[in-house]
N, C-alpha and C positions, 0 to 999 in steps of 0.2 A: 384482541387475541393475546393470550398469556405467553410470555417468553419463558421457556424452560432452560435449565442449565444442566450440562453433563460434562464428562471428561472422557477422552479417548487415550488409552494406553497404547502408544505406538512402539514401545520397546525402549528406544533411546530417550524419548521424551513423552510426557503426558500433556495433552493439549486440552485446555478448557474450551468449551464452546457453548454458545447460546443459540436456541433454535425455536421456531414456531411453525405451525401449520403442517400440512402433509401433501404429498404429491411428488412431482418431479423435483429433484434437488437443485438449489441455487446456493452457491457458497460465496461468502463475502470475506475479503481479506483487508484488514486495516493497515494503515501505515504508522509512521512516527509523528507524534507521540500518542497516537490513538490506542484503542483496544476494541474488543468486540462492540462496545457501547456506541461507537460512532455509526453503527448500522442499525441502531434500535428502531428507527422509524421505518426503514426498509423491511426489517424482519416482520413487523406487525402488519405493514401494508400489503406485503406479498404473500402472507400466510394464508390468504383466502383461497389460493390455488396452488401454492408451492410449499415444499419443505425448505424454508429459508434458514440458513445456518451461517453464523458468524463466529470465526475463531478468535481466541487470543493466541496469536502466533508465539513461537518459542521466544522466551526472554521477556514476555509481557504479562502483566497482571497476574492471573491465576494459573498460567501454564508454566511448564518447567523452564528453568533458567540455567542452561549449561554454563560452566564457568570459563571455558576457553574461547578466545576470539574465533578460532577456526571452527567452532561449533556453529557459527553463524554465516558460513560461506554459502553462496547462493545454491550450491548443489544440495546442501543440507535443507535449505528452506523449500526447495522444490520437492525434495524427498518427503518432507512432512506432508505436503499436499497429496502426493501420490499415496502415501501410507494412510492418510486420513480417509481418502476416498475408498481405499480397500477396507478399512475398518468399518465404514458405514455401509459397505456393500453396494456402492454406486458403480455402475458400468460407465455412465457418462453423466456430466452435470454442466450447468452454466456457471461461469466463474466471473466474479466482479472484484476488482481491486482498486484501491486508492493509494497514492504515494508509494511507500515501500511495498504495500500489498499489491499495488499495480505492477511494480517491478517483478515481484514473484509471479504474478499472473501472466505477464509477458513471457517469463522464462518457462512456465509450465506449458504455455501454448507453443513455444518453440521446441521444447524438449519432449513433450508428451501430448501431442495434439489429439491422440486417440482417446484421451480422457474427456475432452471438452465438446460440448455442443456449440456454445457461443461464449464470446469473451467481451466483457465490458471493462473499460479502463477509465478512471477518473484521475486526471492530473498526475500521471506517472509516465516517465519517459521510456520509450522503446530503446533497448541498448544500442541499436545502430544509430539512431538520430542523436542520442545523448552523447555518445563518444565523438561523433562528428561535430556536434555543437560545442563541446568543451574544447575542441581543437581549433574551431574556426570562428566562433562567435564570442567576441569580447563581452557582449551583454550577458550571455549565459555563464561565461567564466566568472564574471563579477557576481552574478546571482548565486553561484554555487559555493562561494567562499565560506558559507556557514558550515559546510561539511568539514572544513579544516578545524573549526572550533569544536564540533561534535566529536572529532577523533582525538582531541587533546587529552592529556592525562588528567586535567582538572575540570573536565566537562561535567562530571557528576557534582562537583562542588558548586560550579556556576549555576547549574540548572535547579538544584535543590535549595539554593539560598532562599531564606525567608519563607521556608515551608512550601516552596513551589509557587508562592503567590506571584512573584515577578514573572516567572516562566509562563504561568497560565495567562497573565496579562499580555505577554508578548505574543502568544499563540492565538488566544481566543478572546482577548479583551474587547475588540471591536464587535465580534459576534455576540458577546454578552450584552454589550450596550445596545445592540440592534435587536435584541430579543431572540436571536437564533439559538443561543444556548442560555441556560438558566443557572441560578445559584446551586440548584440541586445537581445539575450536570457538572458544575465546577467541583463540587464535593466528591462526585464519583471519579472524576479525573485525578484529583489529588490523592484519593485513596488508592487508585490503581498505580500511580507513579510511586507511591510510598510502600508498595509491597516489597518485602526483602529481596534484593537482587534485581528488581525490575528496571531500575534506571540504568544500571550497568548492562543488563541484558539487552535493552533497547539500543543503547549506544554502540554495543558490539556489532550491530548490523552495519554501521558505518565503518567501524574499525576493521571488519573482516572484508569489506568490499575492496576490490583491487582497482576501482576507478580512481584515477589520479586527477586531482583538482590543483592545477598550478597556481601559485601565488600571483596576484595581480602584478603585471610588469615583468614576470619571469619569462625568459626566452627558451627554457628547456622544452624539449619535444614532449608532447603528450604521450604518456605510456600507459596503456590499459591492457588488462587481460580480458578477453571476451567473456561476457556473462555466461555463455554456453560455448562449449568447445566448438571450434570452427568445423564446418563440413561443407559438402557441395552446395548447400543453400543455407549458410549460416544466417541466423536471425530471422528466417522466413516464418511468417505466421499464416497458417493454412485453415484457420477457423474464422467464421464470420465475426467481425469485430466492430464494436461501437466505442468510440472515444469521446468522452465528455470533458470539456476543458474550460475551466474558469480562467478567463484571459487576464484577470488582475493578479494572478499568481506572481509573487515577487521572487520566488525561489526557482520555479520552473517556468521559463518564459515560452511564449507561443512559438518561438523559433524551433522548438522541439517537435512541432508538428510538420515542419517542412521536410518533404521527401519521405514521409511516413508510408505513402502508398508504394514506395519501392520495396518495402518489406512485408506489407500486408495487402494481400490480393483483394479480399472482400472487406472493404473498410468504409465506415460511415463516421464522420467527425461532426460533433455538435459543439460549437463554440458558444460560451455564455459570457457576453462582454462585461457584465457587471458583477461577476462572481470571482472570488479569490481562490487560493489553493484549497480552501475548506468548502468547496462547492457543495458537498453532500450535507453540510450543516446549514449553509445559507439558502440553498435552493432545494429543500427537502422534497417537496411535492413534484417539482419539475424533474429532478433526478430520478425519483421513483417511477414517475410516469414514463420517462425515456427508457429506463431499464425494463419495465413491464412490457412496453410496446415492442422493444427489440427482441427480447427472449421469447415472446409469444408469437412473433411473426412467422 
């Protein structure tokens, strides 16, 4: 199935998207430092029965890259999904998100459940369990220290050093050697990261976030602003939800699954013991089959 490319002018930003197939829509949201390409296998596999769509979210690859950090606040990111659905004429759709894309997907489910039929999350923390774990789990606090580096003023210089070769090695080196990604995939990623403004745009997602990651050994009280404004049922998810979790994730530990059923009433969790954070790259067929089964049930 051929993947097509289009763009959606949403007023404040223009978002590039890749899509394939026809039928009921299913929208895929990538995380950091991915772009639409991370869902290429799912787009072609699900296009036999769905209109499968993957965005370049704001700040990434071929989409708009607003210059200010505040342009990447979670409310803006949720607004993009709401506006994109309106642009496409969708009344309801299934939503799949990984990493930061999963964070946005959680937020859409909390703030605008009327848009969604079903929700699928891959290795992305729900805001309730994430805030709790950062305050109570030394393991997760230690695992989250990378966020402090990505917020630093010299993050662009560190990540782009050597033409992004060391950065790719750090993120996907093992997957490349295992055959989960190819040299052609590597070239596609480096091209996407090299787009003017893309590196700063993607890092501004971290800089705009109000989640506080305390330094190891610090005794200051964890201070966070809720990802969605509190209400009578803050953080509640009222759409059927599948969570797929690679348990070898070094950045987002399985402790983030503890207590998730307090926030999600209709929840299924599938743990994949031998997968890392990049579960959609490493377990392509398994992930695709799980998504297909869940959204079609």
